[in-house]
C-alpha positions in Angstrom: 14.5 10.2 -10.8 17.6 11.7 -12.7 20.3 9.4 -14.1 23.3 10.6 -11.2 20.6 9.7 -8.8 20.0 5.8 -10.4 23.8 5.4 -10.9 24.4 6.1 -7.3 26.3 3.8 -5.5 23.8 0.7 -4.7 22.7 -0.1 -1.1 24.1 -3.0 1.1 23.3 -6.3 -0.4 21.4 -7.1 2.5 19.8 -5.1 5.2 18.7 -7.8 7.3 15.1 -7.4 6.1 13.0 -10.7 4.6 13.2 -10.6 1.1 10.0 -11.0 -1.0 9.2 -14.7 -2.1 9.7 -15.0 -6.2 6.2 -14.6 -6.6 5.6 -11.5 -4.2 8.9 -9.6 -6.1 7.3 -10.4 -9.5 4.2 -9.2 -8.3 5.8 -5.7 -7.1 7.3 -5.2 -10.4 4.0 -5.7 -12.3 2.5 -3.2 -9.8 4.8 -0.6 -11.3 2.9 -0.8 -14.4 0.6 1.5 -12.7 2.9 4.5 -14.1 3.5 2.9 -17.5 2.6 5.8 -20.1 -0.3 4.1 -21.4 -2.0 6.4 -18.7 -0.1 9.5 -19.9 -2.6 12.1 -21.1 -0.8 12.5 -24.7 -1.1 8.4 -25.0 -4.8 8.4 -24.1 -5.1 11.1 -26.8 -3.3 9.0 -29.4 -5.4 5.9 -28.5 -8.9 7.3 -28.0 -9.0 8.8 -31.5 -8.3 12.7 -30.3 -5.0 13.4 -31.9 -4.5 15.6 -35.0 -2.5 14.0 -38.1 0.3 16.4 -36.8 0.4 15.3 -33.2 0.5 11.5 -34.6 3.8 12.6 -36.7 5.2 14.3 -34.1 4.9 11.1 -31.6 6.0 8.9 -34.5 8.9 11.2 -35.1 10.0 11.7 -31.4 9.6 8.0 -30.9 11.9 7.1 -33.7 14.8 8.1 -31.5 13.3 6.1 -29.0 13.4 2.9 -31.6 17.1 3.3 -32.9 18.5 3.6 -29.1 17.0 0.2 -28.0 19.6 -2.1 -30.0 22.3 0.3 -29.2 21.0 -0.4 -25.4 21.2 -4.0 -25.7 24.2 -4.0 -27.4 25.6 -2.1 -24.2 23.9 -4.9 -22.0 25.9 -7.6 -24.0 29.2 -5.8 -24.0 28.8 -5.8 -20.0 27.4 -9.3 -19.8 30.4 -12.2 -19.3 27.6 -14.7 -19.5 27.4 -16.4 -22.8 24.2 -17.9 -22.3 22.6 -15.2 -21.4 24.2 -13.1 -24.6 22.9 -15.7 -26.8 19.5 -15.0 -26.0 19.7 -11.3 -25.7 21.1 -10.8 -29.1 17.6 -11.7 -30.7 16.5 -8.1 -29.3 19.2 -6.4 -31.6 18.3 -8.7 -34.7 14.5 -7.9 -33.8 14.9 -4.4 -34.2 18.1 -3.7 -36.7 16.8 -6.5 -39.2 19.3 -9.1 -40.2 20.0 -11.4 -43.4 21.8 -14.5 -43.4 24.4 -14.9 -46.4 26.8 -13.0 -48.4 25.4 -10.9 -51.6 24.4 -13.2 -54.2 24.2 -16.2 -52.0 21.4 -18.6 -53.4 20.8 -19.5 -49.6 19.9 -15.8 -48.8 16.5 -15.4 -49.8 13.4 -14.0 -47.9 13.1 -16.4 -45.7 16.5 -15.6 -44.4 15.8 -11.8 -43.8 13.9 -9.7 -41.6 14.0 -5.9 -41.9 13.6 -5.4 -38.5 11.5 -3.1 -36.1 13.3 0.1 -36.9 12.5 -0.3 -40.6 9.0 -1.2 -39.5 8.6 2.1 -37.5 9.9 4.3 -40.7 6.9 2.3 -42.6 4.5 3.6 -39.8 5.9 7.4 -40.3 5.5 6.8 -44.2 1.9 5.6 -43.3 1.4 8.8 -41.2 2.6 11.2 -43.6 6.2 11.8 -42.8 9.0 11.3 -45.4 11.7 8.8 -44.7 14.4 11.5 -44.9 12.8 13.6 -42.1 12.6 10.3 -39.9 15.9 9.5 -40.1 17.5 12.9 -39.9 15.9 13.4 -36.4 15.1 16.9 -37.4 11.5 16.6 -35.3 13.4 14.9 -32.2 12.7 17.4 -29.2 15.5 18.1 -27.0 13.8 16.7 -23.8 13.3 13.3 -25.7 16.8 13.0 -27.0 18.2 14.2 -23.1 15.4 11.0 -21.8 16.8 8.6 -24.0 20.3 9.6 -23.9 20.0 9.1 -20.3 18.6 5.5 -20.3 21.1 4.4 -22.9 24.1 5.9 -20.7 22.4 3.8 -17.8 22.7 0.7 -19.5 26.2 1.6 -20.8 27.3 2.2 -16.7 25.4 0.2 -14.7 25.7 -3.8 -14.2 24.3 -5.7 -16.9 21.7 -7.1 -14.3 20.5 -3.7 -13.6 20.2 -2.9 -17.2 18.1 -6.0 -17.8 15.9 -4.7 -15.0 15.4 -1.4 -16.7 14.2 -3.6 -20.0 11.1 -5.0 -17.7 8.8 -2.1 -19.1 8.3 -4.6 -21.8 5.8 -6.3 -19.0 3.3 -3.7 -19.8 4.1 -3.1 -23.5 1.8 -5.8 -25.1 -1.2 -4.3 -23.5 -0.3 -0.7 -25.4 0.3 -2.4 -28.4 -2.9 -4.3 -28.5 -4.7 -1.2 -27.7 -3.1 0.6 -30.8 -4.3 -2.5 -33.0 -7.6 -2.1 -31.5 -8.1 1.3 -31.9 -6.1 3.1 -34.5 -7.7 1.6 -37.7 -11.0 3.3 -36.3 -10.2 6.4 -35.4 -7.2 6.9 -37.9 -8.7 5.1 -41.2 -6.1 7.5 -43.1 -3.2 5.1 -41.8 -2.6 2.6 -44.2 -2.9 -0.7 -41.9 0.4 -1.9 -43.5 1.8 1.1 -41.4 0.9 -0.7 -38.2 2.9 -4.1 -38.7 5.3 -2.9 -35.8 2.6 -3.0 -33.5 1.7 -6.6 -34.6 5.4 -7.8 -34.5 5.8 -6.5 -30.8 2.3 -8.3 -29.4 4.6 -11.6 -30.0 8.0 -10.2 -29.4 7.6 -8.6 -26.2 6.0 -11.4 -24.4 9.1 -13.3 -25.0 11.7 -11.0 -24.2 9.8 -10.7 -20.8 10.1 -14.3 -20.0 14.0 -13.9 -20.3 14.1 -10.7 -18.6 12.1 -11.3 -15.7 13.7 -14.7 -15.2 17.2 -12.8 -15.0 15.6 -10.1 -12.8 14.0 -12.8 -10.2 17.3 -14.7 -10.2 19.6 -12.0 -9.6 17.8 -9.6 -7.3 17.4 -11.9 -4.0 17.7 -9.6 -1.2 15.0 -7.3 -0.2 17.7 -4.5 -0.2 18.3 -5.8 -4.1 14.6 -6.2 -4.9 14.0 -2.7 -3.6 16.7 -1.4 -5.8 15.2 -3.3 -8.8 12.0 -1.5 -8.1 13.8 1.8 -8.3 15.5 1.0 -11.4 12.0 0.1 -13.1 10.6 3.3 -11.9 13.6 5.1 -13.6 12.7 3.7 -16.7 9.2 4.3 -16.4 9.7 7.9 -15.6 11.9 8.0 -18.9 8.8 6.8 -21.1 6.6 9.3 -19.5 9.1 12.4 -19.5 9.1 11.6 -23.5 5.3 11.9 -23.4 5.5 14.9 -21.5 7.7 16.7 -23.7 5.6 16.0 -26.8 2.5 16.8 -24.9 4.0 20.3 -24.3 5.2 20.8 -27.9 2.2 19.4 -29.7 -0.5 19.7 -27.2 -2.9 17.3 -25.9 -6.7 17.4 -26.9 -9.3 16.4 -24.8 
């Protein structure tokens, strides 16, 4: 599904079909995990120890473009959201990725306990651990055009869609803890040349993602009440899943897939 399709005029709020219960709707959302990129051949290669150092570095460098887009996407959701309570919860995602530091420079209270360098920095350190330099990560020289296009499409959707729909698109987080745990379980054995400290991003997300899911899922279940709206939510989640899949397609075509 391309961006112009997902941004088309939303269907009627209620077409007369009976809505799923809250539990049934959640189950339908979770079923979409069958299309999560954990099953993409490129990702399977990474997690089964068949990737070369070049392929791993290529994945890290390209995925960085997605990492830096996450807080931009979340800021777009907040900019479109008039609900203060939602914004108060959602802002944590930006802090998680961009990092934060309380206090002014020289403030005695601005110690280590008031500072978090964030997920973007943690991802850079993953890149360093795989042999990339900071410069080549942050200047985006390795980012493939198709990856850039896919990520930009996701950010544009978050900017233009109703904020509730953009929230729904974030629900790929339902499936994220699985993939992070898989990497933590397999990478140290398969790729011992990558220092353990470089995997901290994955450790962080195993606790952050489930927290994010609680908020995003509750907002989605609360908003999409009719069957027509629920079908729309499933389309949106599939769109986001396609974004992640296309990114892996691009990397697989460029770097190859070893089986």
